[in-house]
N, C-alpha and C positions, 0 to 999 in steps of 0.2 A: 771970578766973574762969570764963568760959564754956568755956574749953578744958580745965579740970580738973573741971568738973561731972560727977558720976557718969553722967549720962545721955549725955554726949558721949564716954565712954571705952569701948573694946572690952574685953569680958570675955575675956581670953586663954585661960581654961579652956574656952571654947566654940569656939575657933578650931580648924579642922581641922589636925591635926598630920601632916605628911608627912616628918618627920625620919627619917633612916636609923637603923634599930636596930642596925646593925653596931657592935660595940664600938670604942672609941677605938683608932686605930692611928696611929703616927707618920707612916707613908707614906699620905697621903691618896689618891693615885692607886691604890695597891694596894687600899685600902678600897673605892673606887668600883668597881674591877674585880670584887672579890668580891661586891659588892652587885647586880651585873647580873641574876643569876637571880631574886633576890627581887623586884626591880622589875618584871621582865618577867612574873612570876607575878601580881603585883598588877594589872598592866595587863590581862592576859588574864582574870583573875577578874572584874574590873569589867565588861569587855565581854561576858562570858558571862552576867551577871546581867540578867534582863529589865528590872529597874529600876535598873541601873547608871547612875551619873551621866554617864559618857561616852556610853553608849547613848542616854540622853535628849537629850543635845546632838546626837548624830548623827541622831536622829529629826527634830529641828528643821531640821538641815542638809538632810536628804533631802526634807523637806516643801517647803522653799524651792526646792530644785533641781527638784523635780517641777513646782511652779507655774511656774517660769521656763521649763522645757522645753515645757510644755503651753500657755503663754501665747499668745493669738491675736496679740498684738503682735509683729510680725516685727522681729527685731534687724537693724540695718543692719551695714555692714562694720565700723563703729567699735565696736559694742557688745561689751563683755566680759561673759562669763557668770560666771566664777570668777576672782578676782584674789588671788594669793598673794604675801605680802610678808614679808621678814625681812632679816637681814644675816649675813654670814660663814657659819659652818657651818650655821646654821639656814636660811639662804637656799639652800644646796646641797641640803639635805634637802627644802626646799620645792619646789625645781625638780624633784626626782625624783617627789614627790607629784603635782605638776602634770602631769608627763609621763604618770604612771600614770592619773590621772583623765581626761586627754584620750584615752588609749587605751581606757579603760572606756566613756566617752561621747563618741564621735568628733564628734558634732554640736555639742558645746560649744566655745566659745572660751575657753581657759584661759591666763591670762597670769601670769608670775612677774616680780617686779621688786624690786630692792633698796629697802629702807625709806628709805635715804639719798636715793634719787632721788625717792621719793614725797614726803617732807617738803620736799625742795628745790623741787619744783614746786608742791605744794599749800599749803605753810606760809609762803610768802613774804609779808611785810608790805609795805604801801605804802611805796615809796621805796627798797626794797632791790634789789640787783642780781638779775635773773632768772637762772635756771639755763639755760645754753645748751648745746647739743650733745646734748640728750636727745630721743629720739623720743617720750617720754611727754608728751603735751600734749592739749588739748581737740581738736586737729586730727587726732589719730591714734587716740585712745582715748576711749571713753565708758563711765563707770562707773555710769550712772544705774540700771541693773538688776542690777548685779554683786553676787555673794556674795563676801565677803572672808574670807580666812584669814590671820591674822597669827601668826607663830611666833617665840617667844623662850623659851628654857629658864628664864631668871631671871624673866621676866615684867616686866622693867623695863629692858631694853636701850633706851638712849635713842632711837635712830632708830625702832625698831619701836613703842615706846610712843607716840611723837608721831605716827607714821604712823597708828596705831590711832585716835587722837583726830581726826586730819584726815580720815580716811576715813569715820568715823562721821558727820561733818557732811554727807557726800555721800550715803551709802547708808543711814544710820540704823541700825536694829537688825540689819542683815544682815552685821554684822562678827562673826566667830568668832575666838577666840584659842586657841592651844595653848601651855601653859606647864608648868613643873615643879611648880607649887604653886597651890592655890586662893587662898592669901594672897599676892597679887601686885598690882602696880599695873595691869597689863594686864587682869587679871580684874576689878578694880574699874572699869576704863574701860568694860567692856561690861556693868556692872551687877551683877557677881557678888560678894557679900560672903562673907567666910571663915568666919563662925560656923556651927556645926553646925545650928542651927535656921533659918538663912537660906534663903529659897526659892531653888530652882535655876532660873536664868533660861534655861538651855539655850544659852549662847553660849560656854562654856568647855570645852575638852578639856584634861585634865591628865594628866601622865605618872607621877604618884606618886613622882617623883624627889626632890622637895624641894630645899633649898639645898645646893649643892656648892661648897666652898671651893677645891678643887683646880683649877688652870688647865687641865690636860689634859682634853680632851673624850673621855670614855669612856662611863660609864653614861648621862649626859644625852643624848648623841647616839643611842645605841642605843634608849633609851626613847622619844625623839621619833620616830625612824623606825618603831619598832614600833607606836606609837599611831596614826600615820598609815596604816600598813598595816591595822590593825584598822578604821579608818574606811573605807578603801577596800573591805574585805571586807563591812562592814555595808551600804554603799551598793550593792555588787554583789548581795548577797543580796536586799535590798529591791527593787532594780530588776528582777532576773531573775524575780521573782514578781509584778511589776506588770502591769497590763493591756497588751495589745498596742500601743495608741496611744502610750503613754509609751515603751515599748521601741523602737518604730519611730522616734519623734521624736528620741530621744536617741542612736540609732545603736548601742544595746547589742547585742553579739553573743554574750555569755556565756549559757549555759543554766544552770538550777539545778544540774545535775550538774557542770558546770564549776566553779561556785562551791563546791560541796561538796568537790571535789578540792583547790581552793586552800585551803579551811579546814583540811583534813587536813594539808596541808603546813605551814600556819601553826602548827598545834598542836604540831609537832615542834620549834619554836624554843626554848621554855623548857627541855625536857629536855636539849637539846644545848648550851645556853648555858654 
């Protein structure tokens, strides 16, 4: 009875709906391709709003990054500042994001790793065989002060979902997730509920892509890449206007005019999609 009690059920009318408005088409891949301009427009519109949900999450990310950079505690050789995890195509996109973030803030140590390796090392129960042959261990990496970014379009990819839970046990609320929908298991793992009136916890970046039944990676991949590009631009803009101590400590070389040029280039993405 407790599982069917009205107080325990989610009112689906209040759940944020990110389904594609593209009319039904027999060719799902073609439908996704046609939907790319709309999804990119949604992403840009949200990032350009002062109170956009993704901007609110990015503000939390920037705040943690600033505190980490300005911390008096010196990180040793093993300390990781930003840890990015995912699998398959999401991992490749995450690797590009990590490379760009490292270029933006050269003083940071940014590490990317497959979620399979993460759960292989962190999720072993007593008595199971340890994962051998991985450089990822307490002898080579320390995540005690790391900010984590976990990427999965569906928000429930098995390795990434379990890596999210495992990493939260180590770094607490410093885990951010990027998914295609607010209504996902990874969003719930970082405390974000899908109802319209649910408080925004600032740990979720979503791509407005929603569920995609087609196997081919088209709109979901483009939306993920574009969302991370928007995050990088947000961080660059905030950092370029930050006090000199932060810019010096992070190694930032971009000026406000450089960031403005990048934003103008980014603005051309949707019209040409």
